[in-house]
C-alpha positions as CSV (number, residue, x, y, z in Angstrom):
1,M,0.9,-17.6,-78.2
2,P,4.8,-17.1,-79.0
3,V,6.9,-18.8,-75.6
4,V,8.5,-16.1,-75.1
5,S,12.6,-16.8,-72.7
6,D,12.8,-15.7,-68.8
7,E,15.4,-12.9,-69.6
8,R,14.2,-12.0,-73.3
9,G,10.3,-11.2,-72.1
10,L,11.3,-9.9,-68.5
11,R,13.5,-7.5,-70.5
12,A,11.2,-6.3,-73.3
13,V,8.7,-5.6,-70.5
14,G,11.4,-3.6,-68.8
15,V,12.0,-1.5,-72.2
16,V,8.7,-0.9,-72.4
17,L,8.2,0.2,-69.1
18,I,11.2,2.4,-68.9
19,Q,9.6,4.4,-72.5
20,N,6.1,4.6,-70.2
21,Q,7.9,6.2,-67.1
22,K,9.5,8.5,-69.7
23,L,6.3,10.0,-71.7
24,I,4.8,10.2,-67.7
25,K,7.5,12.7,-66.6
26,E,7.0,14.1,-69.6
27,L,3.0,14.3,-69.4
28,Q,2.9,15.4,-65.9
29,A,5.5,18.5,-66.7
30,E,4.9,21.5,-68.4
31,P,3.5,22.5,-70.9
32,F,1.2,19.5,-70.3
33,T,0.4,19.4,-67.0
34,D,0.2,23.1,-65.0
35,N,-2.1,21.5,-61.8
36,D,-1.6,17.5,-59.8
37,A,-4.4,16.7,-61.9
38,G,-4.0,13.2,-63.6
39,I,-2.6,13.1,-67.3
40,L,-5.4,12.8,-68.7
41,V,-7.3,14.3,-66.4
42,A,-5.4,17.8,-67.4
43,Y,-5.7,16.7,-70.9
44,L,-9.6,17.2,-71.3
45,A,-9.0,20.1,-69.1
46,N,-7.0,21.6,-71.5
47,I,-8.4,21.1,-74.1
48,R,-11.7,22.1,-73.1
49,R,-10.1,25.2,-72.1
50,D,-7.8,25.9,-75.3
51,G,-9.2,23.7,-77.8
52,L,-7.6,20.5,-79.6
53,P,-5.3,22.3,-81.7
54,K,-3.2,24.1,-79.0
55,H,-2.3,20.7,-77.4
56,A,-2.5,18.6,-80.4
57,A,1.4,17.4,-79.3
58,M,0.0,15.6,-76.0
59,K,-2.3,13.0,-77.8
60,P,0.7,11.2,-80.2
61,R,2.1,10.8,-76.5
62,L,-1.2,9.2,-74.8
63,E,-2.0,6.8,-77.5
64,Q,1.9,5.9,-77.1
65,M,1.3,5.7,-73.6
66,A,-1.7,3.4,-74.6
67,D,-0.1,1.4,-77.3
68,N,3.2,0.5,-74.7
69,H,0.4,-0.5,-72.1
70,V,-1.2,-3.4,-75.1
71,A,2.6,-4.1,-75.2
72,I,3.6,-4.9,-72.0
73,V,-0.1,-6.9,-71.1
74,T,0.6,-8.9,-74.5
75,L,4.7,-9.5,-73.3
76,L,2.9,-10.8,-69.9
77,T,0.6,-12.5,-71.1
78,A,2.9,-14.7,-73.0
79,Y,5.8,-14.6,-70.1
80,A,3.0,-15.6,-67.3
81,P,3.1,-19.4,-67.9
82,Q,7.0,-19.4,-67.3
83,A,6.4,-16.9,-64.5
84,R,8.7,-18.8,-61.5
85,T,6.8,-16.4,-58.7
86,L,2.6,-16.0,-58.5
87,G,3.5,-12.4,-57.4
88,L,4.8,-11.9,-61.0
89,V,1.8,-13.6,-62.1
90,A,-0.5,-11.9,-59.7
91,A,1.6,-8.5,-60.5
92,A,0.4,-9.4,-64.4
93,N,-3.0,-9.7,-63.5
94,K,-3.4,-6.2,-61.8
95,L,-1.9,-4.6,-65.0
96,R,-3.6,-6.1,-67.2
97,K,-6.9,-4.8,-65.5
98,D,-5.3,-1.4,-65.5
99,A,-4.0,-1.6,-68.7
100,A,-7.8,-2.2,-69.9
101,L,-9.4,0.6,-67.5
102,R,-6.9,3.2,-68.8
103,R,-7.4,1.9,-72.7
104,D,-11.6,2.3,-72.0
105,R,-11.0,6.2,-70.5
């Protein structure tokens, strides 16, 4: 596994997290969701109601979010041995589990 320096590793994680935040904001707004349901629940409800072609624009964004989760987990896994706080390691482990649950959905 590559060694990731403190600054470079955390900066790379930050960049991907910012990308994800933008995707999440976009996916929580019209025309993607129209209720307080989660993003994936809204996507499934929309395609069941209207058909997949009408909501095709949402799928690449969901895939990008999933790819971003993989990138974040990979970066944090590479960085974890150098982490200076146990809190970061615990948060990385939680994120790893979260990403696996999202992927499995």
